[in-house]
C-alpha positions, 0 to 999 in steps of 0.5 A: 357410431357404432363400428361393425367389422362384419359383412356378407358373403355370397355369390354363387358358383357353378355346376358343371353338367347343368350350367347355373346362372350369373349373379343379380340384385333386385329390390322392391323397387326393381333392378339393381344394375350390374355395372362391372365385374372383375374376375381372377381365377387360378388353378392348380392341379383341378384346384380352382381359387375364383375372386369375383368384384361385382359393382351396383348401382342404385339408379333410384332417387330414394334409399334401397334395401336390395336382395342379392340371390345366386347358386353355389356348388355345395362343394365350394368353401366360401373363403373371403367376402367384402363389402366396398361402400360408396365412399370407397371403405372396404370391410371384410365379412366374418362368419357369425351365427345366424341369429346373432348376424341377424340381429347385428344387421338389423342394428345396422339398418337401424343407425343408418349405415350400410350392412351386408349379410349372406346366409344359406337358405338350403343346400347349393343356394345363398341369398345376400341383402345390402341393408341400404343402398344410398340414392345414386350411389355404388355399392361392391361386393367381392366374393372369393371362393375354393372348389375341386373342379370335377374331373370326368374321362380325362377332362376337367371342367370350369364353369363362371356364371355370367348369365344375365338371360334370365334377369329382368336387368335391361341395360348392358354391364359396362366391362367384364374382365377375366384372367384365369391361370390353369397349372397341372402336373400333368400334360394339358392336352388342349382346350375346347374352344367351342365353348366360348361365346365371345373372343378370348385370348388363349396362351400356352406358356408350356406343356403345364400351363395355360392362360387364359384372358377377355376383356368386354365392354358394354355386353349383357352375356346371355351364357356361362363361360365354359372352360373345359381342358383335357388332361393326359392320364394314362395310370392312376395318378395322385395329387398330395398337398399340405399345409401346417400354419402352426408347428405346435399344431397338427397340419392339414393334408389333401389327397386327389387320385385319379384313376388311369383314362386307358384300361383293359376290359380285365381291369374293370371289376364285374358287378351284380348290380339291381335296378328298383324304381318306384311306380307308384300313383305319384310317378305317373306322367312326365316323370315315369317317362324320363325315368323309364329313359334313364333306366334304358340308359342303365341297361345299355351301359352294363359291362359284358361280365355284369350281372342285373335285375331290374325290380318295381314296386308300388304297394307290391314288388314286381320283378323283371327276372326271379334272379339276377340274369348276365348282361347279354343281347337278349336279356337287354332285349327282354330288359328294355321291353320290361321298362317300357311295360312299367305303369304307375300303381298304387302306394309305396312299399320301400321296405318291402322292394329293398329287402327284395333287392338285397335277396337277389345277391350270393353271399360266395360271390367275389364281385362288387355289389350295388342297388340303384334305388329310386323313388319320389315319396315316402314309405306310406305301405308296408312298414312305414316307420324310418327306423324299422326300415333301416334296421330291416335293411341293415340286417339284411344287407350282409353282402357288402352292398352298397345302396345309391338312393335316388330322390325325385321330386320334393316330397322325399323322405330325406332322412330316410334316403340319406341314413340308407345311403349313409349306413349302406356306404352309398351315395344320394342324389335328390332331383327337383324334377320341376327345375331339370330334366331328371333322364339327364342328371340319373345319366349323369349320375350313373356314368359315375359309377358304371365302370369301376377300377378299384373295389373296396380302396383303403388308404395305409399310412406308414411313418406319420399320423394321421386322425380326422380323415374324411370321407371315413369310408372311401368309395370305388374308384370310377373310370372318369372319376376322382376321390378326395381325401382330407385329414390332420396329420403330425408326427412326421417320421419317413411317410409312406402312402399306399393305395390298397384295393380289389379288382375282380378278387385280385389284390391292387397296390398303388404306392404314393408320393408322399411329402408332409411340411413341417411348417408351410403357410402355403395352401391355407385352403386345405385348411378350410377344406377339411373343416368343410369336409368335418362340418358336411360329415356331421351335417350328413349325420344330422339329416340322417339320425336327427338333430344333434345340439354337439354335433351343431355347435361343432358345425358352428364352431368349425365355420367360424374357425375356418370361415365358410358357410353352412346353414347355421351360420352367416357372413356379415360386413357393416360400412360404418358410414352413414347411409343417405335414408330417402323415402320412396315418393309416394304414389297416389292411392284411393281412399280405400288403401289410404284409410286402412293401412293394413290392407294390401297394396297388390289388392288396390281398388280403382273404384268402390264400383268394381269392389264385389258386394259383401252379402249380409244374410242371417242364417235361420236360428235353430230350434235348440232341445235344451229341454232333454237335459231333463232326462239324467241331468248329469249327463248333460255335464259331459256332454258339453265338455266332448264338444268343447274338446272337439272344438279345441282340437279344429282350432289347433289344427286351424292354427297349425294350417296358418302357420304352414301357409306362413311357412310356404309364403315366405319360402316363395317369397325368398325364391321370387323377386316379385313378392305374394303379398295375399294368400294364393293357394294355387300358385304355392301348390304349382310351384310345390311349396304345398302338397295340397290346398289347405282347409279349415278343418270347420265346415264354412272356415276359410283362410284371408289376409289382412294387410301384407303377408310379405311384410307385417300382415297375418293370415286369419280364418273365418272361423277361428280368427287368428293362432291367439284370442289377443291377436284375433280381438285386435283385428276385429272389423279389419277388412279381410282378402279372401283367396277368391278375392272376396272382401269381408270384415274380419268377425270370426264366428267361433264362439270363443269370442268374448263379447257375444253381441259382436257375433254378426255373419262372417260376411257382414260388414259394420255399418260405422266403418264407412267403406266403400264397400256395397253391403246387400241385404238378402235374408229372406223374409221368411227367416226374419220373422222366424228369428225374430217372433217365431222361433222362441215361442217354438222352442218353449213350446218343445223344450217345456214339455220335454224338459218336465218329461224328462224330470218325471222319467229321471225321477221314475228311473231314479226310483227304480234304481233305489228300489233295485239297490234295496232289494240286492244289498239292504233287504239281505243284510237286514234279514241277517242281523234279524237272524242275529238277533233271534239267537 
């Protein structure tokens, strides 16, 4: 048996302010219950390392191929993942490129061994597939990940995802145990015990250490386990962590800087800030209501020395005031009234809105300047070219203004927003309005940037060489937040680090204690954090400037070397023990489904009578005007070419629509346990996988499915067929299920069909097929008489005289043209030659 050394990674993490839900496993058969969890957490100076061991049990009497989905914090670094098979053998996951890992996974499944694979489907979401779990046996997944915990207003929060509230698992978990060790150089003031939903043991070891232990049995958790502890921080503090596994290579450092919690008003930087809100038509309704609520919060959180303005825009830009206003009670109330009166309008002119916002700032003011820009769509008014918009904003931003971009919804131009923020020293926040409260996320975002305590910070390094420092541009340091800097170091002499910045034009300087290790295997997670920080920076550049093969290759290299997941890599682990492949017992099926394996199971028909009748209605033959070709016969050669070009364009558009539908269904099935087996555009639009229902470009064309599209089924068009001619011919006369549950034979009407005698109405069945459907003949007798007897006679009576008339007219036209040519060209030449001959 071929031995693969790899295995899948995966788990999930947490989101602090919006708790995530616990991990779960499912298959097409149903739930694969979680039976035990063993958790170990070590938090050292706000850096948490979590190890979770989860055991799952296949309760069925046949082999299953389950999926394991989980959320994970985007900043977390998965550093280890293992698979334990039913024999107790442990296999460690390794990082590989997605395509290679998928191939290894498929090969392992084919060889009846037990693989597991984890991939990143999108930011913050990972999906794990375990190839096969034998009947009545266990599989264990172990995940270890590292993250920097969020720090706000002196409090640190850690979330352990345990919630099973929204999952289908009916049975309780046999056991859940956890040991959480918290250490910090600052004093730990206390723990918020009100967040605990079950008994826990909190042991204060000393002023700088707490231990939390709990053990639960026969429980189905309804909430996540949250630990929130408070630190004493009355000054700006820093924490430098280093590691250097190889003395002949550069080391790695991680620097965390947290500002003081106690400060005077003079310690807060004065701000000029402009709020820009999208009020285009797509913002109407609940989205605009929540946005208004958030912007009211923004205004109320302004500081006494701040100046502000509000701009709203659709295709035009509307300003609360011609320029910046000081923040006082009068201006605050006027601003709140202005926000309440905002109404949704027309299109989205992003370029002009940002240019008008930048024009509010004065170049000679020594204040920190920022624009908070919120939109829910793409530029569709004024300048719409992304590169041109970015160039215009960069040229206009001559006052070092930071641009914070907030995108709401799924129809965003994320490339534009990422690029604007990256080139203007800002940040981006993307909010999915279907899954979160817009106002709460906006408020949390604004809290983090509302009170600047150090503006334009820079780090000065002396006595040591540092390279590849990320982030390349440090953000402002705000009250209740922290900055994290990582990089490489070498040439250690007498290192000295100084953090410098401005507060209201006054220069500030903060020395940082620096001890860099010549050789150490401690804190190896620092190297992984640096590798992920560099990969994240490269990914941001790809998101902003487009795909780059060299950057993608470097991200893959970093991912493999430092063992963390990216969009382009996956974890894979494979047990070499064969898995007993027991098939699921077949359920009774009716005749219709048994006769055609391509028929989707989700549309099983109980009895033939329940199926709607298939109507055969032959359309009346149109009168052909082929006799018109007698008029200028050469024109008849060009007309079919124009018609053919139009039909080809419509065919390509239809093929593109089919690919869009397949992609939308694939994304839907990745996100939902109950798979979509036939087209349901209403569900796809409702869940925002499609912007709008897809229509065939040919009048009367519609889309249906042959087979189960969650497996090997296909999408077809009643007019154009499938995406290629060969596949269309292969599926002829197969039953198609359309979106309104109408069933018909696949017999596309497009004239590229090789055998035109097979072309019938798209609603008709071939009588040679013994399906349990009723076929109703519904063609009127007048149409049948016309088609069978009269149409060809009338066509001849009209077109023969028309053709003869056309030939006669063409002859006369050609004769007239020849006479004109003779008079204009030939006759003058003959006359000239006759004069020459006389001479």
